[in-house]
C-alpha positions as CSV (number, residue, x, y, z in Angstrom):
1,X,-0.1,0.1,0.1
2,X,2.7,2.6,-1.2
3,X,0.4,5.5,-1.7
4,X,-1.8,5.0,1.4
5,X,-1.1,7.7,3.8
6,X,-0.6,7.1,7.4
7,X,-3.7,8.6,8.9
8,X,-5.9,6.2,6.4
9,X,-4.0,3.1,7.5
10,X,-4.7,4.5,11.2
11,X,-8.2,4.5,10.6
12,X,-7.9,1.1,8.7
13,X,-6.3,-0.4,11.6
14,X,-8.7,1.0,14.2
15,X,-11.7,-0.2,12.2
16,X,-10.4,-3.8,12.9
17,X,-8.9,-3.7,16.1
18,X,-12.3,-2.1,17.8
19,X,-13.7,-5.1,16.1
20,X,-11.4,-7.8,17.8
21,X,-11.4,-6.3,20.9
22,X,-14.8,-5.5,21.1
23,X,-14.6,-2.0,21.9
24,X,-16.8,0.8,20.8
25,X,-17.2,2.7,17.5
26,X,-14.2,5.2,16.8
27,X,-15.5,8.8,17.5
28,X,-14.0,11.4,14.9
29,X,-11.8,14.1,16.7
30,X,-10.0,16.9,15.1
31,X,-6.9,15.3,15.8
32,X,-7.9,11.4,15.1
33,X,-9.9,9.4,16.8
34,X,-11.2,8.2,20.4
35,X,-12.3,4.9,21.5
36,X,-14.5,3.6,24.8
37,X,-12.3,0.6,25.5
38,X,-14.3,0.0,28.9
39,X,-11.6,-1.7,31.2
40,X,-10.4,-1.1,34.5
41,X,-6.7,-0.2,33.8
42,X,-7.9,0.6,29.6
43,X,-10.9,2.7,29.6
44,X,-10.5,4.9,26.8
45,X,-7.7,5.3,24.3
46,X,-6.8,8.5,22.0
47,X,-5.5,7.9,18.7
48,X,-3.5,10.6,17.0
49,X,-2.3,9.5,13.6
50,X,-0.2,12.4,13.2
51,X,0.2,14.1,16.5
52,X,1.0,17.8,17.0
53,X,2.2,19.4,20.1
54,X,-1.0,21.5,20.6
55,X,-3.7,18.9,20.5
56,X,-1.4,16.6,22.8
57,X,-0.8,19.3,25.5
58,X,-4.7,19.7,24.9
59,X,-5.5,16.1,25.6
60,X,-3.0,15.9,28.4
61,X,-4.7,18.8,30.5
62,X,-7.9,17.3,30.0
63,X,-7.3,14.0,31.2
64,X,-7.9,13.1,34.9
65,X,-9.6,9.3,34.3
66,X,-6.6,6.6,35.0
67,X,-6.7,4.4,32.4
68,X,-6.9,6.9,29.4
69,X,-4.3,5.8,26.8
70,X,-2.6,7.7,24.0
71,X,-1.4,6.1,20.7
72,X,0.7,8.5,19.1
73,X,2.2,7.6,15.7
74,X,5.3,9.4,15.9
75,X,8.9,8.5,17.6
76,X,8.9,8.8,21.4
77,X,11.7,11.5,21.8
78,X,9.4,13.6,19.9
79,X,6.3,13.4,21.6
80,X,7.4,12.6,25.4
81,X,8.4,16.6,26.3
82,X,4.7,17.4,25.5
83,X,3.5,15.2,28.4
84,X,3.2,15.6,32.1
85,X,3.7,13.9,35.3
86,X,1.0,10.8,35.8
87,X,1.9,9.5,32.2
88,X,4.1,6.3,31.7
89,X,5.1,5.2,28.3
90,X,4.6,1.5,27.3
91,X,6.5,-0.8,25.0
92,X,7.0,1.1,21.4
93,X,5.1,-0.4,18.5
94,X,4.9,-0.4,15.0
95,X,2.6,0.2,12.6
96,X,2.7,-2.2,9.6
97,X,1.3,-3.5,6.4
98,X,1.2,-6.7,4.2
99,X,-0.7,-7.5,1.0
100,X,-1.9,-11.0,1.5
101,X,-1.4,-14.0,-0.6
102,X,-1.8,-18.1,0.1
103,X,0.4,-19.2,2.8
104,X,1.5,-22.7,3.3
105,X,1.7,-23.8,7.1
106,X,2.8,-27.2,8.6
107,X,2.1,-27.7,12.1
108,X,5.3,-28.9,13.6
109,X,5.5,-32.3,15.5
110,X,4.3,-32.1,18.8
111,X,1.5,-29.1,18.5
112,X,-1.9,-29.2,17.5
113,X,-3.5,-26.1,15.7
114,X,-7.6,-25.7,16.2
115,X,-9.3,-22.3,14.2
116,X,-12.4,-20.9,14.4
117,X,-14.5,-17.7,13.5
118,X,-17.2,-15.8,16.1
119,X,-18.6,-12.1,15.9
120,X,-16.1,-11.3,13.0
121,X,-12.9,-12.4,14.4
122,X,-10.9,-15.5,13.5
123,X,-8.6,-17.0,16.1
124,X,-5.8,-19.4,15.6
125,X,-4.8,-21.5,19.1
126,X,-1.9,-23.9,19.2
127,X,-1.5,-26.2,22.1
128,X,0.9,-29.3,22.6
129,X,-0.4,-32.4,22.4
130,X,-0.7,-32.1,25.9
131,X,-3.1,-29.5,25.8
132,X,-1.1,-27.2,27.3
133,X,-1.1,-23.6,25.8
134,X,1.6,-22.7,23.4
135,X,0.7,-19.7,21.2
136,X,-2.3,-17.7,19.4
137,X,-3.3,-14.9,17.6
138,X,-6.5,-13.5,15.5
139,X,-7.7,-11.0,12.9
140,X,-10.8,-9.0,12.4
141,X,-11.9,-8.1,9.1
142,X,-13.3,-4.9,7.7
143,X,-14.2,-4.6,4.1
144,X,-10.7,-5.8,1.7
145,X,-8.3,-5.6,5.0
146,X,-7.7,-7.2,8.2
147,X,-6.1,-6.4,11.3
148,X,-4.1,-8.9,12.8
149,X,-4.3,-8.8,16.9
150,X,-3.2,-10.2,20.0
151,X,-0.2,-12.5,18.4
152,X,1.8,-14.2,21.4
153,X,4.0,-17.4,21.9
154,X,4.4,-19.1,25.4
155,X,8.0,-18.2,26.4
156,X,9.1,-21.8,26.5
157,X,7.6,-22.5,23.3
158,X,9.4,-19.6,21.3
159,X,12.1,-20.2,18.2
160,X,10.1,-23.3,17.2
161,X,8.5,-21.1,14.4
162,X,5.0,-20.9,15.8
163,X,4.7,-17.1,15.5
164,X,5.4,-18.0,11.9
165,X,2.9,-20.7,11.9
166,X,0.1,-18.5,13.8
167,X,0.7,-16.0,11.3
168,X,0.7,-17.8,8.2
169,X,-2.6,-19.7,9.4
170,X,-4.0,-16.3,9.9
171,X,-3.0,-14.9,6.5
172,X,-4.4,-17.8,4.8
173,X,-7.4,-17.4,6.2
174,X,-7.8,-13.5,5.5
175,X,-6.9,-14.1,1.9
176,X,-9.3,-16.9,1.3
177,X,-12.3,-14.6,3.2
178,X,-11.2,-12.2,-0.1
179,X,-8.8,-10.0,2.2
180,X,-6.0,-8.4,0.3
181,X,-4.0,-6.1,2.9
182,X,-3.2,-6.9,6.4
183,X,-2.5,-4.5,9.1
184,X,-1.1,-4.7,12.9
185,X,0.8,-2.7,15.2
186,X,3.9,-5.2,16.5
187,X,6.2,-5.0,19.3
188,X,10.2,-4.5,18.8
189,X,10.3,-8.2,19.5
190,X,7.7,-9.2,16.9
191,X,8.7,-6.7,14.2
192,X,11.5,-9.6,13.3
193,X,9.0,-12.3,12.6
194,X,6.8,-9.8,11.0
195,X,9.9,-8.6,8.5
196,X,10.5,-12.0,8.0
197,X,7.1,-13.5,6.4
198,X,6.8,-10.1,4.2
199,X,5.4,-7.1,6.3
200,X,6.8,-3.5,6.1
201,X,7.0,-1.2,8.3
202,X,4.9,2.2,8.0
203,X,5.1,3.9,11.1
204,X,6.5,4.1,14.9
205,X,3.7,3.9,17.6
206,X,4.4,5.9,20.9
207,X,1.7,4.7,23.6
208,X,1.3,6.2,26.7
209,X,-1.1,5.9,29.8
210,X,-2.0,8.1,32.5
211,X,-1.9,6.5,35.8
212,X,-1.0,9.4,38.6
213,X,1.2,9.1,41.2
214,X,0.3,9.3,44.9
215,X,1.8,12.9,44.9
216,X,0.1,14.1,42.2
217,X,-3.4,12.6,43.6
């Protein structure tokens, strides 16, 4: 998707993310979108695809609820000076995209793979023969694109190709369902895996949450 701007890519990502997580519909804002998530430590999030200092400072000044998150598509060193006490940095993220193609996926010996779809979300679960959790992931499709979400591999089962198995299975399912493009926000740890599978990094993302210290309350 070389000609698609960051704002449009972020909008595509959050359209699938809210389906995957069962969150509220995004509310349009002058600077991006607000999403009600509804979890104790993640009440809501503000998503800014092209953050500027004035907008971030205004949001920060108007925030009093712990569990409010900022998702800023910019390098952390650029935006961290715009927030004050009570804001905490999560691990960096990377917005990535991929043109979907058919994928071959073979389950390694000693593991089983289960997949199912419900409520517009397709999930993949990898377990040991004894039924122990090994890896998982899910996708939500919106129109011609899918958002890959919550991909994880248990520590004791890493470096065995299970992350690639989950991704290839999800990508194939998405392709067979008519999707053309995949989007995700990955961690630094996951970026190498996704790059090896043909994903392209489109933007860094800084993730911050609000939790005032006792001294600030």
